[in-house]
C-alpha positions as CSV (number, residue, x, y, z in Angstrom):
1,X,109.1,117.4,112.0
2,X,107.0,119.4,109.5
3,X,103.3,118.7,109.2
4,X,101.9,117.3,105.9
5,X,100.8,120.8,104.9
6,X,104.3,122.2,105.5
7,X,105.9,119.2,103.7
8,X,103.8,120.0,100.6
9,X,105.0,123.6,100.7
10,X,108.6,122.6,101.1
11,X,108.2,120.1,98.2
12,X,106.7,122.8,96.0
13,X,109.6,125.1,96.8
14,X,112.3,122.6,95.8
15,X,110.4,121.3,92.8
16,X,110.1,124.9,91.5
17,X,113.8,125.6,92.2
18,X,114.8,122.4,90.3
19,X,112.6,123.4,87.3
20,X,110.5,120.2,87.6
21,X,106.8,119.9,87.1
22,X,104.8,119.7,90.3
23,X,103.4,116.1,90.3
24,X,99.7,115.2,90.3
25,X,100.3,112.3,92.6
26,X,102.5,113.4,95.6
27,X,104.9,111.1,97.5
28,X,103.7,110.6,101.1
29,X,107.0,112.0,102.6
30,X,105.9,110.5,105.9
31,X,108.4,111.6,108.6
32,X,110.6,113.6,106.1
33,X,112.5,116.7,107.2
34,X,112.9,119.6,104.8
35,X,116.4,118.5,104.0
36,X,115.1,115.0,103.1
37,X,112.5,116.5,100.8
38,X,115.2,118.6,99.2
39,X,117.3,115.4,98.7
40,X,114.4,113.6,97.2
41,X,113.8,116.3,94.6
42,X,117.6,116.4,93.9
43,X,117.6,112.6,93.3
44,X,114.5,112.8,91.0
45,X,116.2,115.6,89.0
46,X,119.6,113.9,88.8
47,X,118.3,110.4,87.9
48,X,115.4,111.5,85.8
49,X,112.9,109.6,87.9
50,X,109.6,110.6,89.4
51,X,109.4,111.8,93.0
52,X,107.7,108.6,94.3
53,X,110.6,106.5,93.1
54,X,113.1,109.1,94.5
55,X,111.3,108.9,97.8
56,X,112.2,105.2,98.0
57,X,115.9,106.2,98.0
58,X,115.6,108.0,101.3
59,X,115.2,106.5,104.8
60,X,114.1,109.4,107.0
61,X,116.1,110.2,110.1
62,X,112.8,110.0,112.1
63,X,113.1,106.2,111.4
64,X,116.8,105.6,111.6
65,X,117.1,107.7,114.8
66,X,113.6,107.2,116.2
67,X,114.6,106.9,119.8
68,X,116.5,110.2,119.7
69,X,113.7,111.9,117.8
70,X,111.1,110.8,120.4
71,X,113.3,112.1,123.2
72,X,113.9,115.4,121.4
73,X,110.2,115.9,120.7
74,X,109.4,115.3,124.3
75,X,112.0,117.9,125.4
76,X,110.8,120.4,122.8
77,X,107.2,120.1,123.7
78,X,107.4,122.6,126.5
79,X,110.7,124.2,125.6
80,X,110.5,125.4,122.0
81,X,108.0,127.4,120.0
82,X,106.5,125.5,117.0
83,X,107.7,126.3,113.5
84,X,104.1,126.9,112.4
85,X,101.9,129.7,113.5
86,X,100.0,129.0,116.7
87,X,97.1,130.8,118.3
88,X,98.1,134.0,120.2
89,X,97.0,132.6,123.5
90,X,99.4,129.6,123.1
91,X,102.2,131.8,121.9
92,X,101.9,134.1,125.0
93,X,101.8,131.1,127.3
94,X,104.8,129.5,125.7
95,X,106.7,132.8,125.7
96,X,106.2,133.1,129.5
97,X,107.9,129.8,130.0
98,X,111.0,130.8,128.2
99,X,113.9,131.9,130.3
100,X,116.7,134.2,129.0
101,X,120.1,132.9,129.9
């Protein structure tokens, strides 16, 4: 799941693409994926409502599939590289763990 900082960047991207004004008060977007943020912006644009109201129209998959998400996060912890930049020492350590198939 994207961090709060990344969620804000994703929101900004989709708000700009939709031609909407970036809101002064941001929706929390807790547990939202990038696709869910995109859907929220689309709902706000199509219905002519603010993003906070549009957020209420979406139930994040992190909630509806919480057991699956927890298992996936545990698996990914030592298997995948994070989407965000990490310190070089961590990246090197993680790269050594990867196995080419």
